Steps between C-alpha positions, in 0.01 A plus 500: 500500500227296661291809556529601130380158387224491756352817357556428135147619410575847614813510282286390205255779581780762515645371170163515318423837649830658393480333156150636443605846626806504268286396200256789569779756532737375222271402222335747258249250356163536660424123487828426673420762764158333555673154532739658756211635706337157485820336624524755785141429589567122505789554738271688739251212487771254582627709792148532642438127479845429658413724792164326546651144531489356853768244575325174564159646437227323310182613334236607757337157530372450853614157604674367806806402295574868411578777743688755288323668215593739217280792427344462154414874464838608344476231236146605414610861479777407264262304272290819479813704429601261223157549332532881539855474359382299193230762436747783539743328257220471246411867532864594470541289186185658351646847570823400332308383198323844487828680541656301213197586283540872588879533476608202290748381764516375858850633573483765769778725351326508159167586658665785692666622185169490309321681771757789498461558128286804404 
């Protein structure tokens, strides 16, 4: 039980990842699918940051009081990934707006049905 509580952040990552994956698979609404992908992406960010944490590590400030440092590179990479994720979300939402203008709906089943019509 102590091991489970000690690694609670990994359990949260797994929960968010599976929830996002379920939303992408189970929902037919394109906006809900995009939200599910965003949730999945956020879980990957949390996982990467959790792996980068050094127990007892501080920011890389060179001082005689500190001898264990955390690498800031993973956190910087995640900040870049967040910016890319926001841009990707904006492009996805713009595509959904265009799909709605073309088909009149954002439900996947209705779009497939409309595409099959002669």
